[in-house]
N, C-alpha and C positions, 0 to 999 in steps of 0.2 A: 540553609545556614542554621547553626545551633542557636537555640533560644535559651540563654542562660539567665533571663530575667527571673527575679524571685517570685514566689507565692507569698502574699501578705496575709497575716492572720492576726486578729486582735480580740481582746476581751478586757473586762474591767480589771482583771488581775491575773492570777495564775491558773484559773480554771481552764482556759483555752489551751493550756499546755497538754491537756488530755487529748484534745483534738489534734494538736500539732504532732503528737506522738503517732497517731494513726496515719496522718498524712505522710510523715517520714517513712513509716513502714511500707506504705503503698508506692511512694515516689522517692526512693533512696537517693536519686541523683539530682533532684531539684534543689535549688537554693531557697531558703525560707527566711522571712523576716517576721518577727513576732513583736507586737506592741501590747504591753500591760498598762491600761489606763488607770493605774492604782490611785491617782489623786481623786478619782470619782468612784472608787470602790465603796460599797457594791452598787452596781447598776440597779439591782432589784428593788431598791427603795427610793430611787430617784424619779423625778417627773419625766414622762416620756419626751417632752420637748428638750430637756437637757441631754438625755441619752441620744436623741437624734442628732443634736448639735455635735456631741462628742464623736459619734460615729462618722459623721461627715468630715470632721476635722482629721480624724485618724486615717480615713480613706484617702483624703487629700495628701497626707504625709506619705502613705504607701504608694500612691501613684507617683509622687516625687522620687521614690526609690525605684521607679520603673517596674512596679509589680505588674505581672501579667494576669493576675487574678487576686481577689480578696475574699477571705473566709471570715465571716462574722461568727466567731467561735463563742457565741453567747446567745442563749435563747431569748433573754430579755431584750438585748440590742437588736436581734433579728426582728422581733415583734414590733419594736418601736421605730426602727430606722431603715430597714432594708428597702422599703418601697422608695423612699427619698434618695437613698444611695444609688439605686438603679436608675433613677431619673437623672441624676447629676453626673454619673460616671459611666463610661461606655464599656469598661472591662468586665469580664465575668465576676459576679458577686454571688457567693454561695453562703447561705445562712443555715441556721439550726432550727429544728422544731422538735418538740417532744415526740418520741416514737410511739404514738398512740395507735397508729394503724397496725404495726406488727404486734403490739401488745394485745390488742383486741382479737387478733387472729390466734394468739397463743393461749389465751386464758381458758382454763377449764371450768372455773367457778362462774364465769360470766361477769366478774368484777375486776376492773383494772384500777390500780392506784397510781396517782401522779404526784411526785415530789418536785416542787418547783418554787420559784420566787413569787411573791405577791403580784409583781408587775406582769410576769409571764401569764399567770393564771387569770388576770383581769383583762388581758389584751384581746382585741378583736381577732387576731390571728389564732389564738388558742381556741376561742369560741368557734371559729370557723372549722378548726380541726375536729372538735367535738361534734359539730353539726354534720360534717362530711362522713365521719367514720363511726360515730356512736352506735347507730343501729339499735339492735335489741340488747346490747350489752350495757352494763352499768359502769360509769366512770366516776371515781371518787378522787378528790384532789386534796392536797395538803400543802399549804404554804410553810416554808421552812426557815423562818428568820433565825439568823445566827450560824447556819451551816457554812455559808460562804466565808464568814469571818474566821471560823476555826480552821478551815482549809488554808486560808491565807497565812494563818499563824503556824501552819504545819503541825497542828495538834490533831493528827489523824486518828489517834487511838487513845486520847486522854479520857479521863473519867467524865469530864464535862461533855465531850463530844459524844461519848457512848450514851450518855443520858439524853442528849438532844435527839440522836438518831433513834434510840429506843422509843422515845415519845412519839416522834413523827411517824415512824414505821408502824408502831403499835396502833395508832389511830386508824391507819388504812387497813391493817390486817383485821382489826375488830369489825370492819364493815364487809369483810369477806374477800378482800383482794388477794389473789394468788399470783399476780403479775404486777411488778412495780416499774414505773417509767422514771428514769432520772432526767428531769426536765431542766437541769442546769449543768453547765460543763464543769463546774466545781465538784459536783457530786460523784463523778467516777473515781475521784481520789479517795472516796469513802466507800467504794463499792464492796470491798472485802468486809468491812465492818457492817454495812447494810445487809449483806448476805448472811453473815454470821448471826445477826440479831433476828433477821426475818426467818431464817431456817432454810435447809436445803431444798425444800419443796417449792420455794418461791422463786419465780423467774425475774431476773433483773434486766431491764432494757436500757442500753446506752446507745445513742445514735452517732457517736463519734466515728465508728467504723463506716456507717452509711455515708456520712459526709465526706470522708476520705475517698471513698469510691466515686462519689459524685464529682469531686475535684479532679480526679484522674480522668473520668469520662469527659468532662467539659474541656480540659486541656487537650486531650487527644482529639476531640471533635474539632477544636480550633487549630489543630496542628501546631501547637506551641510547646510541646514537651521538649525538654532538653535532649540533645543527642549524646551528652557526656556519659561516660561509664564509671566515673570516679564519684565518690560520695559527695553529695551536696553540702553546702555550708549553711550555718544558721547565724542570724544576728538577732539580738534581743534588745528591746527598748522599753523603758518605763517612764511614766510621768510621776512616779512616786519616789521613795527613798532608794537610792541606788545600791547601797551596801546590802540592804536587806534582800533586794531582788536578786543580787548576785548570789547570795547564799541559797535562795530558793532554787534558782536555775542549777546551781552546783549539785543540789540534792535530788532534784526531780528529773533533770535531763541526763541522758546517758553519756554525754561527752562534753568537753569544755567548749565554750563559744563566747564571743564578745558580748558584754552587757553594757548598754549605754543609756544615758538619760535622753529622753526625747528632746530634740533641739528646741531652744527657746522660740516661742511663737506657736508651736504645736501643742506644747504641754502646759501652757500657762492657763490661768483661770478666766481670761477675758473672753468668755464665750459669747458675750453679747455684742462684740464688735468684730466677730469673724467675718471675713469677706470671702465668699465662695465663688466669686466671678473667676473666669479663666485666668490662669497664670498668676493667681494670687495665693499666698500662703496664709494659713491661720495665723493670727497675730494677737 
């Protein structure tokens, strides 16, 4: 039988759309449901406990939509919440992690720079990556406050955005980095600008492609890929302001798709009374 259940994807805002694009390229016939948790944007400066609660709530919503897999299209949320998500939900849950391993394999100078949020860089998951793959190479990191916000404003090439990118990239290049890892799913929307400022000799690593391949592999292994040969559909939800998100989707997505507010109970702010017991919704 055909498995037309959707793949669920979420992020704190529009950054995860960069991952959604890669998933669509690899899986053109699958249905997709995307949630932008814009009320809590950005995750990168929120307490891990809050991020975990939001991730569990959104995953519960996506399972209510019959999702056959969930992609945590956010490095910060992956670090803060994916372990608990996998404990509570039985479906495949695929997360993000900065592409440190491929970057260390590609560097010529022996120095790799990582652009990420403060929360990602301070997480145990990131520390584990460094311990596992660091070896004899040098890893230099740069927190990038403000970059998520300018992407959310679609100010992708403004003077202010260029100044922020130049500052953060320059601090890594000054330390000898010849390979830069984009450790936040918002940053690929700035990859052209980052490349321009860094120069043609600098390699930029974005893990969205690898995540899309992993989603495809996991669904194939579970034998739940759709048998349809017509283009899959997308649905977009937000916990933020609806009209603004509609404009973002219209600009960044390649075709029209419905954009809706997350239903009451999943998107409200009462995270302290969420009940995650079976068959109960966030409220």
